N, C-alpha and C positions, 0 to 999 in steps of 0.2 A: 141581742145576738141570737142568730138562728142556730139550732143544733142540727148537725148533719143527720140524715135519715140512716138508721141502722136496722138490719134484719135481726130480730130477736130470736128467730128460729134456726139460725145457723148452727149446725152440728156436724163435725167430721166423724163419719161412721168408721170405727176402728177397722183397719185392714192389716192383717198380719200380726205376728207376735209382738213386735215393737209397739205398735199402736195400742194393743190390748194392755200391755204393761203400763203404758203412759196413762191410759184411761182408768185402769184399776187403781193406780197410785193416786190420781186426782180425786176419784170418788172416795177413797179412804180418807184423804185430807179434808174433803168436804164434810164427811161424817164427823170428823174431829171438830171442825169449826162449828158445825150445827150443834153439837153436843156441848161445847164449851161456852159459846156465845149466845145460843138460842136466837132471840130476835133483837139483840143489842147490836144493831147493824153499824152504828158509829164506832163502837169499840172493836167490832170484828174488822172493820176497815183499817183501823190503826195497825193491828197486828198483821193482817194479810197483806197490806200494801208494803210493809217492811220486807216481807218475803218476796212480793211481786217485783220489787226493785232490784232484786239480785240477778235473775237470769240475763237481763239485757247487758249488765256490766260484765258478767262472766263470759257471755257469748262474744261481746266486743273484744275483751282482753284476749281470748283464745284465738279468735280470727285475726286480730292484729298481729299477734306473735307468729301465727302460721303464715301470714302474708309476708312478714319480714324474712322468715326462713326460706320461703319458696320464691321470694322476690316477684310476687304476682299481685295483681289488682284484687281488691276485695269486692268489687261489683256493688258497692254501696251498702254492704251489710253492716260494716262497723258503725257508721254514723247512724243508721237506722236503729241499731241495738243500743247505742249510747243515748239516743233521743228517747227510746223506750224507758231506759233506766232513769233518766232525769224526770220523765213524765210521771212514772210511778212514785218517785221520791216526792214530787210536788203533791200527788194525791195524799201521801202520808202527812206532809206538812200541813195540808188543809184540814185533814180529819183530826190531827192533834189539837188544833184550835177549837174544833167543834166538840170533841169527846172528852178531852182532858184525861188521858190514861192514868190509871193508878200506878203506884210503885210496883205492885205485883205484875201488872200488865207490861210495864217497862222491863221488868226482869224476864218475863216470858219472851218479849221481843228479842232481847239480847241472846238468850239461849236458842230460840228457834232460828234466828238469823244465822248464827254460826254453824249450826247443824245443817241447815238447808244449803248454805253456801258451799260447804265442803262436799256435801252429797251431789249437788247440782254440778259443781266443777268436775267431779269425777265422772258423772254421767255424760257431760258434754265431751270429755276426752274419749270416752268409750264409744258413744253414739250421739253425735250432734243432731241427727234426725230425730231420735227418740226424745232428746232434750227439748227441741223446738215443739214437738208434738205435745209434750207435757205442758209447756207454756200455753199452747193453743187451747188445750182442755182447761187449764187454770182460768184462762180468760173467758171461756164459755161460762164457767161457773161464776166468775165475777159479774158478767152481764146479768145472769140470773139473780145474783144477790142484790145488785143495785136496782134491779126491777122490783124486787120485794121491798127494798128500802123506800123506793118511790111510793109504793102502795101504803107503807106504814105512814109516810108523811101525808099523803092524800086523804087517808082515812082518819087522821088526827091522833094516831098512836105515837108518833114521833113529832116533836115540835119543829115547825118550819122556821128555824132561827135565821137571822141575817147571815149572808155569806161572809166568811172571814176576808179581811183586806187582801191577804196573800192570794186567795182564790180569784177575787175580782181583778187583781192586777194580772195574774198569770193567764186567765182565760179571756180577759177583756170584758168582764161582766159589768153591767150597769151598777151604779151606787146602791140601788134598791134591790139588788139580787138577793136571793134567799138560798137556803140549803137545798131546796128542790132544784133550783137552777144548777147548783154545783153537782148534784148527783146526776143530772142529765148529761152534763159535759163529761163527767168522769166515766159514766157508762159508755158514752160514745168513744172515749179514749180506749176503753177496754175492748170494745168491739173491733177497733182498728188493730190493736195488738193481737187479738184473737186471730184475725184473718192474716196478718203479716206472719205470725209464727206458724200457723198451719201451712201458709204458702212456702215458707222456708223448708219445713219438713217435707212437703210434697216435692219441692224442687230437688232436695237431696235424694228423695226416693225415685226420682225420674217420673213423677206424676204431674198432671196439669195443675197449675196454680189458679185458684178461684178468684172471685172478685174481692177486692180489698175495701173495707168500709172506710169512708172518709174520716179523717181525724179533725177535731175542732182546732181552730187556730190557737196558738200559744204565744205568749210574749216571753222571750228569753230574759231572765233576770240578770242584770249586770252586777259585777262585784263593786264594792264601795270605792276602790282605788280608781276604777275606770270611770265611775260617775264623777269623781273629783276632777279628773283630767278634762 
């Protein structure tokens, strides 16, 4: 499977107070992640992907309710955000298989998820533009983190273990796929989310929307009852 080309140098330069708040908040969280996890990128991914799966669901929920109240079309935003939430959840399910989080890390996940959910929900109600810009900056940092993770694998500091079955199925990876292949497609996913959310924020601000990185193909996993039918 070929991985779509992504531009690793994409960065939205903060413009105005809202963007600076979003950028500063992201950098503060980046410092916390670097301090807590150092170079344990697999464990970092487990916790951060739990957080990363929240914004899409929050944005989809609020947009869905707004469209019902206003009786208007969503212009494709709801499905895009729901797909993002599912994709980030699949990242989490993949890295759980790889990193085997400890009980302490699972406790951290529960606490961080609730705090972040409530905060992000409130932010989206106050300023959806700022919320999407926050996610765009989050994803910029995710691309950087996964690039570092690739370097760790390539230089032998992290073992290039076989890709979990759930990852091979979801991304359509070959049977001999490895962790490196997984990180490549996950990084491409994050680049896509980066550009989509910066695009949403720019659209809300009345600014031009830039190029959107291509997303790797995914296989939608069906529920057991549907398979039985």
